[in-house]
Structures are given as C-alpha cells and as structure tokens.
C-alpha positions in Angstrom: 0.0 0.0 0.0 1.6 3.3 -1.1 1.2 6.6 0.5 -0.9 9.1 -1.4 0.7 12.6 -1.3 -1.9 14.4 0.7 0.2 16.6 2.9 -2.6 19.0 3.8 -4.9 16.2 4.9 -2.1 14.8 7.1 -1.5 18.2 8.7 -5.1 18.6 9.6 -5.1 15.2 11.3 -1.9 15.9 13.2 -3.3 19.2 14.3 -5.7 17.2 16.5 -2.8 16.4 18.9 -0.2 19.0 18.0 -0.4 22.7 18.7 -2.6 25.0 16.5 0.4 27.3 16.2 2.5 24.7 14.4 -0.4 23.6 12.2 -1.1 27.2 11.2 2.5 27.9 10.5 2.9 24.8 8.2 -0.3 25.8 6.4 1.1 29.2 5.7 4.3 27.6 4.5 2.3 25.7 1.8 2.0 29.0 -0.1 5.8 29.6 -0.2 7.4 26.1 0.0 6.4 24.8 -3.4 8.8 21.9 -3.8 7.0 18.6 -3.5 8.7 16.2 -1.1 9.8 12.9 -2.6 8.5 9.8 -0.8 11.9 8.3 -1.3 13.1 10.8 1.4 10.7 9.7 4.1 11.3 6.8 6.5 13.6 6.6 9.4 17.2 7.8 9.8 19.7 6.2 12.2 22.8 7.7 13.8 25.5 5.7 15.6 27.7 8.7 16.3 25.5 10.9 18.5 23.8 12.6 15.6 26.8 13.6 13.6 26.0 11.4 10.5 22.8 9.6 9.5 21.7 6.6 7.4 18.2 5.7 6.2 17.2 2.4 7.7 13.4 2.2 7.0 11.6 2.3 3.7 11.6 5.8 2.3 8.0 5.7 0.9 6.5 5.6 4.4 5.6 8.8 6.3 6.6 8.0 9.9 4.5 9.7 12.6 5.8 8.2 15.9 8.7 6.2 17.3 9.3 4.4 20.6 12.2 2.2 21.8 11.9 0.0 24.8 14.6 -0.8 27.4 15.8 -3.9 25.4 16.3 -1.8 22.2 13.2 -3.0 20.4 11.8 -0.3 18.1 8.2 0.5 17.2 7.4 2.9 14.4 3.9 4.0 13.3 3.1 5.3 9.8 0.2 7.2 8.4 -1.4 5.7 5.3 -3.7 7.7 3.1 -5.9 6.0 0.5 -8.9 7.4 -1.4 -11.3 5.9 1.1 -9.4 5.6 4.4 -6.8 7.1 6.6 -5.1 4.8 9.1 -1.9 3.8 10.8 0.4 0.8 10.2 2.9 -0.4 12.9 6.4 -1.8 12.3 9.0 -3.3 14.6 12.7 -3.7 14.5 15.8 -4.1 16.8 18.4 -1.4 17.4 21.2 -1.9 14.9 19.1 -3.9 12.5 17.9 -2.8 9.1 15.0 -5.3 8.9 11.5 -4.5 9.9 8.4 -6.6 10.6 4.8 -5.4 10.1 2.6 -5.8 13.2 -1.1 -6.2 13.5 -2.3 -5.1 17.0 -6.0 -4.9 17.6 -7.6 -1.7 16.2 -4.6 -0.9 13.9 -4.6 -1.3 10.2 -6.9 -0.8 7.2 -10.0 -1.6 9.2 -8.7 0.3 12.2 -7.7 3.9 13.0 -4.8 6.2 13.7 -2.1 5.9 16.3 -2.0 9.2 18.0 1.1 8.5 20.2 3.7 5.9 21.2 5.2 5.9 24.6 8.1 3.7 26.0 8.3 3.5 29.8 11.4 2.6 31.9 9.9 -0.8 32.9 10.1 -2.0 29.3 6.4 -1.5 28.3 5.3 0.5 25.2 1.9 2.1 25.0 0.1 2.9 21.8 -2.6 5.7 22.1 -5.4 5.1 19.6 -8.5 7.2 19.1 -10.7 5.1 21.4 -8.3 2.9 23.3 -4.8 2.4 24.7 -2.8 -0.7 23.9 0.3 -2.0 25.8 3.0 -4.4 24.8 5.7 -5.8 27.1 7.6 -7.8 24.4 8.4 -5.3 21.7 5.1 -5.6 19.9 4.7 -9.4 19.6 1.7 -9.4 21.9 -0.6 -6.6 22.9 -3.2 -6.1 25.6 -5.9 -3.4 25.8 -5.4 -1.1 28.7 -8.5 -1.4 31.0 -9.4 2.3 30.9 -8.7 5.6 29.2 -8.9 9.1 30.5 -12.6 10.3 30.6 -11.9 13.0 28.1 -10.5 12.6 24.6 -6.7 12.1 24.9 -4.4 14.0 22.5 -1.0 12.7 23.7 0.4 10.3 26.2 3.6 11.1 28.1 5.7 9.8 31.0 4.9 11.5 34.3 6.5 11.7 37.7 7.6 8.3 39.2 7.0 6.7 35.9 3.3 7.3 35.9 1.3 7.9 32.7 0.0 11.4 31.8 -2.9 11.8 29.4 -3.1 15.3 27.9 -6.7 15.6 26.7 -9.2 18.1 25.3 -10.6 18.6 28.8 -7.6 18.6 31.2 -4.7 16.6 32.4 -5.1 13.0 33.8 -2.7 10.7 35.5 -2.5 6.9 35.9 -0.2 5.3 38.5 -1.2 1.7 37.7 -0.4 1.4 34.0 -3.7 2.7 32.8 -6.1 0.7 35.0 -7.5 3.9 36.4 -7.1 7.6 35.8 -7.6 10.7 37.9 -7.6 14.4 37.1 -4.6 16.5 38.2 -5.8 19.8 37.0 -6.5 22.1 34.0 -10.1 21.0 33.9 -12.0 21.8 30.7 -8.8 23.0 29.0 -7.8 21.6 25.6 -4.2 20.7 26.2 -1.6 20.7 23.5 0.7 18.4 25.4 3.6 18.7 27.8 6.6 17.0 29.4 8.0 16.1 32.8 11.2 17.6 34.1 13.9 15.8 36.1 12.5 17.2 39.4 9.0 15.9 38.7 7.6 19.3 37.5 5.1 18.9 34.7 5.1 21.5 31.8 1.7 22.0 30.2 1.0 24.0 27.1 -2.4 25.4 25.9 -3.8 28.6 24.4 -0.3 29.9 23.7 0.6 29.7 27.4 3.2 27.7 29.3 2.3 26.4 32.8 4.2 24.4 35.4 2.5 22.1 37.9 3.5 19.5 40.5 1.9 16.2 41.6 0.0 16.2 43.9 -1.1 19.6 42.4 -0.2 21.9 45.3 1.1 24.5 42.9 0.4 25.6 39.3 1.7 28.8 37.9 2.2 30.3 34.5 5.8 30.5 33.2 7.1 33.3 31.1 7.0 32.4 27.4 10.4 32.8 25.7 10.7 35.2 22.8 6.9 35.8 22.8 6.5 32.5 21.0 3.3 30.5 21.2 4.6 27.5 23.2 4.2 24.0 21.7 5.1 20.9 23.7 7.0 19.5 20.7 9.4 22.5 20.9 10.5 21.9 24.5 13.0 19.4 25.8 14.8 18.8 29.1 17.9 16.9 30.2 18.7 14.9 33.3 20.5 17.9 34.9 17.4 20.1 34.9 18.3 22.2 31.8 15.3 23.2 29.6 15.6 24.0 25.9 13.0 25.8 23.7 13.0 25.9 20.0 11.4 29.2 19.0 11.0 31.4 15.9 13.9 33.5 17.3 16.2 30.5 17.7 17.0 27.9 20.4 16.9 29.1 24.0 18.1 27.5 27.3 16.9 27.9 30.8 17.4 26.3 34.2 14.6 24.3 35.8 12.8 27.4 36.9 12.0 28.6 33.4 12.1 32.2 34.6 15.0 33.4 32.5 16.1 32.2 29.0 19.4 32.5 27.2 19.5 32.4 23.4 22.1 29.7 22.4 21.3 29.3 18.7 20.4 32.5 16.8 19.5 33.2 13.2 19.4 36.4 11.1 15.7 36.1 10.4 12.9 34.3 12.1 12.7 30.5 11.6 10.0 27.9 11.9 10.8 25.6 14.8 10.1 22.0 13.9 11.4 19.9 16.9 14.0 19.5 19.6 15.2 16.6 21.7 18.0 15.8 24.2 19.8 12.5 24.0 20.6 10.5 27.1 24.3 11.4 26.6 23.4 15.2 26.6 23.5 15.9 22.9 20.8 18.4 21.8 19.2 18.0 18.4 17.0 20.8 16.9 15.2 21.0 13.5 14.4 24.4 12.1 13.2 25.8 8.7 15.0 28.8 7.6 13.8 31.1 4.8 14.3 29.7 1.3 15.9 26.5 2.5 14.9 22.9 3.5 14.3 22.0 7.1 17.8 21.7 8.7 19.1 19.5 11.6 21.4 21.2 14.1 23.4 19.5 16.9 25.1 20.6 20.1 27.4 18.5 22.3 28.0 21.1 25.1 24.6 21.7 26.7 23.5 23.9 23.8 26.3 26.5 24.1 27.6 25.9 20.5 25.9 24.3 17.5 26.8 22.6 14.3 24.6 22.2 11.2 24.4 18.5 10.5 22.4 18.3 7.3 19.3 19.5 5.4 16.5 17.0 5.4 15.1 18.0 1.9 12.2 20.1 0.7 8.9 19.5 2.5 10.4 17.0 5.0 10.8 17.3 8.8 11.5 15.1 11.8 8.3 13.8 13.5 10.1 12.4 16.5 13.6 11.5 17.8 14.1 8.2 19.8 17.1 6.9 21.6 18.2 3.3 22.0 19.9 2.0 25.2 23.2 1.6 23.2 23.2 5.3 22.3 21.9 4.9 18.8 19.7 7.8 17.7 16.6 7.4 15.4 14.7 10.1 13.6 11.3 9.5 12.0 10.7 11.6 8.9 7.3 13.0 7.9 5.9 15.4 5.4 5.8 19.1 6.1 2.9 19.7 3.7 2.2 20.4 0.1 
C-alpha cells in the first residue's frame, strides 16, 4: 500500500494532537514552499555517532509519525497511510542496529482500524500505543498486545511519561494521571482546558501548554503557575526538551533558548538572522541536543550541540517539505529520527 501525497490532509489530522500554532505555520508555508517532497526521502534515519551522521534504515516511501524504543532496544514505528477511502496507521517493529522491519497487527490498527496518536516507551520495558478510542500495551516489543483497561474520561491528545514513571494523558478537557499502568485515571488539573501536550522535568515538575501559554504544575497539584513564554513564541510541547540535569531547551522562531529548571529566564544559544519555523527539539541521554528548524528559502535543517547547547553545528538539510516527526534513543546510544511530510 503506497502513501498518497496528501500533505494538507495529514497536517489537519496531526493538528488534533499538536499545537494549533504549528499547524497554522505549516499551512502558511504551503504557499511559499512549493517543492513537493519525494516519498523516497521519508522513512527513518539512524545515527550511531551521537547525531553527527545519519543513514536511512526504514523504507523511504512511508511517512513516519511516531517512534518508541523500549529498554531492550526494540523499536516500534507508526506510519500514516492515506488512501482514497481511508486514513489509518500501520505499525512496524525492529531491533536497534538492525535494518530489517516486521509489520505488526495489533487490535484496532490497520486498514480496518484507526490512527495511532502517540507511542510511549516506559522505563519498565512497556510500550503504550494511544489510539482514538483505546490504549494498547506491549511488554515484548510488539509481539503481543493487551488493551489497557481504561482511558482518560476526556478525549486524549497525547500520552507522556509522568513523575515516578506514571502515565500522563493530555486531553481536550484537562490533564489526567494513571499510577497503575492505565487501570485507572484521575484528574490532576487544568479541567476543561484543551491541552496541546507537555513533558515532565527531572525534578517531577510537569510542563503543560495550551492557548499559547506555558504552565508548570506539581503532583499532587499543590502549585500551578504560568511561566514566562520565551521570545513571545506560542509554546508548543513539541518544541521543549529537558535533560537529566534540569536544563530546559525551547525551539522558537527566534532560535533555540536554554533555561534552568525554573524557566524564569532564558538565554539564546542558537540564533538566526531572520525568524525561523521551529520543527522539533530533543535531548539524547548522553546530553547531545538536536534541533530542527526551517529557515527562509531552505529545507528543514538539523542542528546538533554537544556542550549543553552552548555551541551548535549544522548537521544536514532534510530535503524540501520534510521534517522530523520524533527522535528516539536506543539504550546503546543509537539515535533514530522519524521523517514526515511538512505539507504540500
């Protein structure tokens, strides 16, 4: 089954669980970024030298939406398939270091199923797949799957790791937490708010983004306060990343910024002459920071820092109309990057 080039359709679907700011930006880019992405340039890239060089290791005609790697180095990748009559996900599995992939058929995924909205690997070896109406869990790299007993009472938009390895469900009506692998969920705040997503810092603080605002909260929620938004950017959870030392990075139209765990002050560590479109940022377990930006009249470009974001090197251009959907890191230090379409 080949992908049909329907970049705008894909962007509309992804906007259901990514920020409206990013979706709007990409829609505007459709008017100026005329080159059509070649499907041969999609797939998954792998780096064995901390992001310095990359090799394509998964078929280039597949648009990869989500990646997850468990503690044993087993990789799961979801793709979005667009046909004239259906839009659905397919799921593939591999091992870190291998170039071979196997197609999986979990319940509710495939031509008769729906979309995978998120993949989440947890420290105990499980991987969770968030679907439109259910959550699945595998403990063996995708060979067998079980349906999680319950889901958040509101419609989930993303699934993230919370404090003490709990699960966080960012929904269209607040933030929910499960401390028993999804058997039960309870609200921890932001009721009736349509949340774009968030992440958990090393000290257990949860960052939450919605309505172009950035909030920090603790569990139990004895405090919740609005943080300053760097560079007047509309915050998007995809554009924030933290390391194990408590440093926080933000990919913004003004460049990449760095803050300590308080988020009160920000320092620009990667600047550009003109504004850019931020397309993703991640911190590897070894401390390398990877950022993807779209500069004017160029292809999305991958940058890398090995000194806590103080200095940066341009690694490579990804090609017209292509960006990184997600970075994932294997236990042996190998880095994977899923490639997806930026839009027509």
